[in-house]
C-alpha positions as CSV (number, residue, x, y, z in Angstrom):
1,M,-56.7,-51.2,-4.8
2,Q,-58.4,-48.1,-6.4
3,K,-60.1,-48.6,-9.4
4,T,-59.6,-46.8,-12.3
5,K,-61.9,-45.7,-15.0
6,I,-61.9,-47.3,-18.5
7,E,-63.1,-45.3,-21.2
8,T,-63.9,-47.2,-24.9
9,E,-64.3,-45.5,-28.2
10,D,-67.6,-47.0,-29.5
11,E,-70.0,-46.2,-31.9
12,M,-73.0,-46.1,-29.4
13,R,-75.4,-43.5,-29.4
14,P,-75.3,-41.3,-26.6
15,E,-79.5,-41.7,-26.1
16,Y,-78.8,-45.6,-25.0
17,D,-78.8,-46.0,-21.6
18,L,-77.2,-49.5,-20.9
19,K,-77.3,-49.0,-17.1
20,S,-80.8,-49.2,-17.0
21,L,-80.9,-52.9,-18.7
22,Q,-81.6,-56.0,-16.3
23,V,-80.1,-59.3,-16.7
24,R,-82.2,-61.5,-17.9
25,K,-82.4,-65.5,-16.5
26,V,-81.9,-68.0,-18.6
27,G,-82.7,-71.8,-18.2
28,A,-85.5,-73.6,-16.1
29,G,-85.8,-71.0,-13.5
30,R,-86.8,-68.1,-15.8
31,K,-90.2,-66.5,-15.7
32,G,-91.9,-67.9,-18.8
33,F,-94.1,-65.8,-21.3
34,G,-97.3,-68.3,-21.1
35,N,-98.3,-71.5,-22.5
36,F,-97.1,-72.1,-25.8
37,I,-98.1,-75.5,-27.7
38,H,-96.3,-76.4,-31.1
39,L,-98.6,-77.2,-33.7
40,E,-97.8,-79.2,-36.7
41,K,-98.2,-77.4,-39.9
42,D,-101.5,-79.5,-41.0
43,V,-103.2,-78.9,-37.7
44,Y,-101.9,-74.8,-37.7
45,Q,-104.0,-74.7,-41.0
46,M,-107.0,-75.7,-39.5
47,F,-106.6,-74.1,-36.3
48,P,-104.6,-70.9,-37.1
49,D,-105.6,-69.2,-33.5
50,S,-105.8,-70.0,-29.9
51,E,-109.6,-69.5,-29.9
52,S,-110.3,-72.2,-32.7
53,V,-108.2,-74.5,-31.0
54,N,-110.1,-74.1,-27.5
55,E,-113.3,-74.5,-29.6
56,A,-112.6,-77.7,-30.8
57,L,-110.7,-79.0,-27.7
58,R,-114.1,-78.1,-25.9
59,F,-116.1,-79.9,-28.3
60,L,-114.0,-83.0,-28.2
61,M,-114.2,-82.6,-24.6
62,R,-118.1,-82.6,-24.0
63,I,-118.3,-85.0,-26.7
64,T,-115.9,-87.8,-24.7
65,K,-117.8,-86.7,-21.4
66,E,-121.3,-87.5,-23.2
67,N,-119.9,-90.8,-24.7
68,Q,-118.6,-92.1,-21.6
69,P,-120.3,-95.3,-20.0
70,T,-122.3,-94.0,-17.0
71,S,-120.0,-95.6,-14.5
72,L,-117.6,-93.3,-15.5
73,K,-119.0,-90.4,-15.8
74,T,-120.1,-90.5,-11.6
75,R,-116.4,-91.3,-11.2
76,K,-114.4,-88.2,-10.5
77,L,-111.3,-88.3,-11.9
78,A,-108.1,-87.4,-9.4
């Protein structure tokens, strides 16, 4: 069976090279673009960027660690 070349008429500009496009995987197997966390509107207003969120969480981690009973401080968490 011989392939025939089909010519189509479209309004695509000649500078668009569709042969160089890659197929993007969809679903769970695709590569992610980073870690994204959804913030509620009220939280976002208080912490508008990742730097402020990280600073607040590190502060909370430090306070939590400092306020643990001594027996929990020495125990390693798995």
